[in-house]
N, C-alpha and C positions, 0 to 999 in steps of 0.2 A: 668280782666287781663292780668296785662302786660309786666309781666316779667321770665327770667324762672326758676323759681325755683320748680323743683320738686315735694320740699315740698306745695309747695301753687299750682302745679293742681295736685297730689291726693287729698289735700283736699278737689277741690274743682270737681273733678269729685267725691268722694266715699259721700260729700254733698248732692249729691243728686239727678238731671238734670241728665233731658234723652240726649241720646244726638243724633247727628243729622251732615251729613256731613259737615255742616258748622262748626259749635261748634265745632268737631274733627279737623278741620283746627284750631283754635283759641285755643284751648289744644293744641291738639300735637305740638305746636310750641312757643307755654307762650303767647299767648299772639297775635305773630305775623302772622296775617294774610296773605293767601300765593298772595294774590295780591300786598301786599307792601313787604313781599318776590320776589316775579319777574321781581319788580319793581328794590327791593335793588342790587339786587342777578344778573336782568339782564339771569332770566330764559328765557330758549327755549320752545317751544310748546310739542315740544318732554317730555321736562324736567317736564311742569307741567302737563301733561298725567298721567308720571306713578306718579308721586307725590298727584297727586290725587289719581290717585288707592293708594298706601298706604293711603290716608287718609279717603279714602270708607272704605277700610280693617277693619282699627283701629276704627275708626265708628259702625260697626257691631257689633267688639269682643266691645268694652262698650259697647254698652248696652245690652248682655248677661251677661258682667260683674255686669252692675248696677243692672238688674234683681235676681240676688246674692244675691250684695246690699242687694235689696230690700227687699227682705225673712228672709234674715241672720239678720234684723234690725228687720222682723217681732217676729223672734222669739226670738226673745232678751227681743220682750216689751210682747209676751204674756209669758214669764216665769213665773212661779208658788214661788212666792221666798222663799217660807217656806220652800218649798220639792230642792232649788238649791245647791246640794249640788256640790264637787271639781270635779267631772267628766262633769255635765250638760255648770262648767265652761268654762275649758278647749276644751269641741266638738263645743262651742259656737265659743271662743276666736280661736281655728283651722280656723274654716270657715272663719270668717274675714279674718286671717291673707292672707289664701288663696286665695282669691278675695281679696285681697294687691297685692297681688305676683302677681295677673295674671293681676292687672295692667298696676300695675311699667311694666311688660313682654314687654302687649304690647304698653307702651309707646315708649317704649329704642327702642326697637324693629321700628318702624316707626320712630321715634329721625333717628337710624342711617342710616337704608333708607334711607330718606333725603339726609343725609353728602353723601352719596355712588352716588346721581345720580348726587352729584354737583363735576363741575371739582377744580383745585386746589389752583383759582382767587377765584372763587365762593367761597372756602372753607372755606380759608382766610378774606372773608369780614364777613360769616357766623360767622366766630370763633367771629371776633370781635363785631357784633353782641349782638352773648351771652357774651361778656366778657361788654358790655356795659350796656344789660338790667340786668346782677348781680349782677353787678358794684351800678348801681341805687336803686335794693335788696332790700342791702345790706346799700345805705346810708341810705331807708326809715324806715328800720327797725332800724334803731340808732339813 
């Protein structure tokens, strides 16, 4: 996963893997690892420490969200189709939507926190990295 597409990030996270801090690193920043961003953006030690704390928090939230998704998926697989009514469909859909929203919130808050740690020059460089990645992802889809 090398692109900055939120859709791809959500699809991957919701696809069912366990979240580790190292994987949170790649997921939160669209596949750009912290070590790569450290080099490209010339991040200070202080910035790296702040970003690692953001990633650890994101990883913890993602584990909780994933546990909810596993439970929701199990409920969906166990549903008695002969008795599946509209109320059950709505309830299961709401739960899946709530978990998706929780992940989106955690991801965007992490990204916002990362961006806030950067100085103006680093923000410009990061915006260019994101723009290039988005263009590459768009070209790949077409």
